[in-house]
N, C-alpha and C positions, 0 to 999 in steps of 0.2 A: 511637811514639817522637817523631815530629815534633811532635805536639800537646804532649807533655811539654816538649820543647825550647822551643816557643813560649811556653808558660806560664812556664817558668823565666826566659826572656828578659824577659817582661813584669814579673815580680817584681823582677828585677835592675834593670830600667829604673826602676821605681817607687822602689826603694831609692836609686838614684843621685839621682833627683829630690828625694827627701826630704832627702838629705845636702846637696844644693845649697841647699835651702830653709833648713836649720839654719844653714849657713855664712853665707848672704847676707842673710837677711831682716832681721837686726838692724842691719846696717851698710850695706846697699846703697842706691843711689839709688832714687827712686820708680819709674822705668821698669823697672829691673832687678827690683825687688821685685815689681812687677805681673806681669812675665814669668814669674818663678819660681812665683808663686802660681797663675797660669793653668796652668802645666805640672803642678803638683801637683793642681789641681782636675780637669784633663782626665784624669789618671791614675786619680783616685778615682771619676770618674763614667762610666768606660767601660762600655758595655753588655756584658752576658754574664758579669759577674763572679759567682762562686758562693762567694766567701769566707765570706759570712754564710749565704746561702740553702742552701748545700750542707753546712753543718756538721752533725755528728751529736751535738753536745753543746749543747742549748738554754741551759744555765746559763752556759756559756762565752760564748755570744753575748750573753746578758743582761748579763753583767759587762763585756763589751767595748764594747757599743753606746754607752753614755753618753760614753765618750772620743771615739768616732767622731763622735757628734752635735755635741760641742763643737768638734771639729776642723773639721767642715763649717761651723759658724757662724763660727769664726775666719777661715776663708778667705772667707766671704761678706762679712765686714767690709771686706775689701780688694777684693772683686770681686763686688759686690752685684747686678750685671746679668748674671751668668753663668747663663743659663737652665738648662743641664745641671746645674750645682751646686745651684741652687734646687730643681730637681726631685729630685735625689738626697737632699738634706737633708730635704725634705718627705716623701719616701717612707720614709726611715729613721725619722723621728719618728713617722710613722703606724704603721709596723710595731712599733716599740718600745712605743707607747701601747697597742696591742691585745694583743700577745703577752706583754709583760712587766710591764704595769701593770694593764690592765683585766681580763685573764683571772685572774691571781693574786688580784685583789680579789674576783672572782666566786666564787672557791673558798674564801674566808674563811667561817668559821661565823657564824651569826646572833649569837652571843655577842660577836663583834668588830664590832658594827654601826658604831661610830664610825670605826674604822680602815677598814672597807670603804667607807664613805661618803667618807672623805678620799681614798682611793686612786682611787675612781671619779671624783672631782672632779679629781684630778691627771691622770688619763688623758684626761678631757675637754679640759683645758687643753693637753695635749701634742698631741691631735688638732687643736685649733684653731691651734696653732703650725705644725703640718704644713700645714694648710689655707692659712695665710697665705703660706708659702713657695711652695706650689704655685700658688696663685692669682696670685701675683706673677709667677711663671714664665709662666703663661698670658697674663698681661697684656703681658709683653714680647714674646711670640711673636705674639699677636693684639692689637694696640693697642686699648684701650677695652673689652677683654673683662671686666675686673673690674666695671666699672659695669654692663655688660649682664647679667652673671651675677646680680648683686645685684638687678637690676631685673626679672629673669625674662625677658630678651629675648635668649637665646643663639641663637635661630633665625637671627639675622642673620650669625652666624659659621659656620654649619654647612657652607656651601659651601667654606669655607677649610680645613676639617679633612681630614687625610690619615691613612692607616693608621699612619704613624710617630708621630702625635700621640696615639694611643690611651692609651699608658702614662701620659702626663702628665694627660690628661683623666680617666682612670679614677681615679688616685690623688687628684686634686683633689676629685672627687666623694666618694670613699670616706672621705677624711679628715673631710669635713664630716658625712657620714652616721654616722661613728664617734662624733663629738661629740654628734650628735643622739640616738643610741641610748642615751647615758648620761644624758641629761636632756631628755626629750621635751616638757617644759613650758617650755623656753627658747624663747620665741616669736621671738627674733631669729634663732635657728638654724632653727627650724621654717619660717620664711618663705622660707628659702633652699633647702629640700629639694626643691621642684619643679624648680628649675634643676639640682640635682645628679642627680636621677633622669632628667631630660630629657637631660642630657649623657651618662649611661650608655646611654640608648636610642640616642643618636647613635653611640656607640662600637659598639653591637651591630650597627648598620647598616653601619658601616665594615668590621668584621671580627668576626663572631660567634665565631670560633675563638680569639680572643685569650686567651692563658693556658690553652689547652686547655679552654675553656668557663668561664673565670673570671667573665665577665659574666653568664652564665646562672646561676651560683651566687648572685650577688646577687639576681637576680629570683626565684629560688626562695624566698628569705627574704622579699623585698619583697611578692610576691603572696600567699605562704603565710601570713604573719603579720598582714597588714593586714585589717581588717574590710571586707566588701563595700562599705559606705557610703563608704569611703575609697580604693576601687580594688582591694581585695583580691580574689583569685580563685583558688580551689583548682585549677580547670582550667588556668589559665595557669601556676601554680606547677608542676603536673605536666608541662606541655609543656616548661618550661625545665629541669626535672629530667631529662626524657628526653633533651633535646638536650645537656645537660651530660655525661650519661653516655656519649652517642655520641661526643662530641668528646674526652673523656678516656679512652675505652675502658674505663670503669669502674675506672680505676687511680688515681683521686684521692679523698681522703677527704672533701673539701669538699661535693660534692653530697649524699652520704649524710647527713652531719651537718646540713646546711642543711634538707633535707626533713624529717628526723626532728624537729628542734627547732621547726619552723614548722607544717607540715601535720599530722604525726603527733600532736604534742602538742595542737594545736587540736581534732583529731578524737577525742582520747583513745584513740588506737589504740596500745596499749602493745606489742602483738606486732610491729607494723610498726616502731615506734620501736626496739625491741631488735634486730630483724632488720637494720635499716639501720646501726645502730652497730656491730653485729658485722661487717658487711661492710667498714666503714671500718677496723676494727681488724685485719682480715686482710691489708690492703695492706702490701706489703713496702717500707719506706722506701728500701731500696737499689735498687728498681726504677727510680727517677728520682732519681739523686744530686744533680741540680741543685736539686731541691725537697725535699731530705731534711729540712731543718729544719721546713718547713711541715707535712710529713707527721707528724713526731714531735709537734709542738705540737697539731695537730688530733686526733691519736690520744689524747693526754693529756686533751684536752677530752672526747672520746668516752667514755673510761673514767670520768671524773668524772660525766658525764651519766648513765651507767648506774648508777653507785653512788648517785646522788641522784634516781633516777627516781620514787621514792615521793613526792617533793615536787611532781611534775608531773602525776601521775595520781590521780584521785579514789578509785579502788577501794581 
């Protein structure tokens, strides 16, 4: 009951803040306007909110997110140095690009090639917009970081990283890697991927349990899909899979799907592929309400993969 009361108070507070914003933004002086904007931004960027991530209706979130994205950008116009707001904006753009632009594009049939290509190009641009906001946030937090990241010299900042920075560093890297995954022949992005991977390795050292094994999920795909000549390693992919499963207690879809789509497909092991996806589909989205949306989206992907497995296996 106390938790519900706190949640209700938080919602009420946010409502009041937004009402103040509507009343004063148009006519207030600069200092008051900045104060109100900062209050709204702080309410929207609070850690632990599950308004989106805990939703059980992906389509509702897909329809709502564009408004939220433009709201964040509107606030940034007046408070562009707000690191928390930059981070939230970048994260939201990255999530939207993957779940509601890239994935639907992947599901389009080959007969809709032009639309598929256009949507994938759009997803790439959204990832890059996310990356821009997140890298800017990193640069405010660690002055000079942008230049060091682009020059491949992030090692000079590793001593400054703390566990509370992982979320920002993780999403900065993942937004860039998201753009890279959509166009691997974009050399400008490809040149930056070593810095992104290096940053994720630093996050792994800071707290390998982040997101119940989220970092390990990335390295399952990274090591599992890359050729040995470029650092790929099935052995390392299996190690990260094992650790991701331990940290998530086998209750997240991500590790199953990551291993199936990288190692199982590469080895043409269809039985393993189906077994892993079946395990992902057995997970109850209600078991972790805070990540309900992610589970539903990943399970939708797993069902699509099973339905199109003939395209991935030679037999």
